[in-house]
N, C-alpha and C positions, 0 to 999 in steps of 0.2 A: 557332336564328337563323330558320329560314326561316319561323316565323309572324311574324317581327318583318317581313320581306319581306312578307308578303301582307296583313299589318295597315297595312302603307304604302301600300298601295293601295286597301284597303277601307275604312281608316277614310274618311278623305276622300271617298270616292265616296259613299258613306253620308252624309255631311253634304251634298254637293252633291244628293244625291236630296230630302232634307229640304227645301233651302232652295228646289230646283226646283218641288217638288210644292207645299208650303204657301205659298211668295211667288206663284208666279207660277201656281198651277192652284187650288189651295182658296182662295184669299182672293177674287179676283174672283169664282169662281160662286158664292161663300156667297150673295154679294148679289142673284144670280138666283134663288136659291129659293124658294118658294112661303111666305108668310106671314114672311118674315124682314124686320123693320121695320131702319130705320138703327141706332137704339141696339141692338137686340140683336146684329145682326151688327158692330158695334164691339166688344161685350162679348166675344163669342165669338170674334173677330181678339184681341183683349187677351190671351186665354188661350193661344190658338195661338202667336202670336209670342212670349210668357214660355216658354212650354215649346223654342220653337224656338231662343229665345238662351239658354236653359240646355243644350241641348243640344251646340249650337255652341260654348258656353265648354269643355263637358266635351270634347267632339271635337277642337279646338283644343289644350288639354291635351296628349290622348292624339297628336297629331299631333305637337307639339312632343317631347314623351317619347320618339317611335319614332324622331325625327331626332338623338337623341343618341348613340347607340349605332354612329356610323358611326367607319371608319378614318381618315376624312380630313375635315378644316372643308370643306365647300360653302357658299360665300359665297352663291350665287344661291340656292340651299335655306333658308338662314337669312333671306335678305331675303324672300324669299315669305313665310315664316313673321312672319317680322316686320308685314309690310304686311297676312299676316291677322288679327293683333293688331290693328293698329290700325282697319282697317276695323268689326269687332268691337267695338271698345271703342266707335267713335264711332256706329255704331249702336244700341248697347245704353247709352249714358252720355251720349250726348247727344241723337240724335235720337227715340227712343223715349220718353224723357220729356216733351217737347215734343207729340209725337202723343197722348201720354196725356192731357195735360191740354186737348189740343183737344177727343179724344174726351171727355172730361169736360164738356165743356161742352156737345156735342150732345145728349148722353145727359140732361141737364138740359133739354135743350128748348130751348138757346142756337145762337148763329150763329156759328164764329169767325173767320169769313171767309176767304177764298182765303190760300192758303199752299202752298208749293213742298216742304214737309217730306216728304211723299211721295217727290216726284221724288229728293230725296235717297239717300232710304231705297232706294229701288229701285235706281238706280245703286250705292249700297254694297252691292247682291245680285249685280248685274252684277259688279261687282269682283270679290268674293270669289267667283261661279263661276267668274269665268275664271282665278282664281289657284289654284282647285281642280283646275281642267281642266288647267292648265298642270303642276301638283304631281303628279299622275297620271301625266300623260305622261311626264315625265321620271322619275318612279318606274319606272314599265312598261319604259323603256328602260336602265334597269339589268339588268333580271332577265335572268338567261340564258336564252340558247337553245335550246330542247329538243332533245335530239341524236338 
């Protein structure tokens, strides 16, 4: 049972680190690297964000499964889990396909014009990070204090 308690902290913390590291550090820096063209950077980004989405879904399933064996129903916890499912679904099923279509146009040498899609994706990431911080904070408060 102790391992479940530890995993309730570690799994969302790992997901937080992945999103922060890849979305907010790797992505902007990638385009600053010498020799990286916009099409090449977009191709790398597509691979990275596909991997991040797969990892996100796996970790979200794990968070959900770890929330099940509780002695009582915690509605706030289930609301946060539901919000995480919605945010991840919006990112991977709505925003990313539209961004991929735009990157296809750029990779083929076209100009898709201006878009606010990146801002929507960033906003979703910020919401997800906030949910994960609150989740980990709530779970940490439930830990017994050392004697």
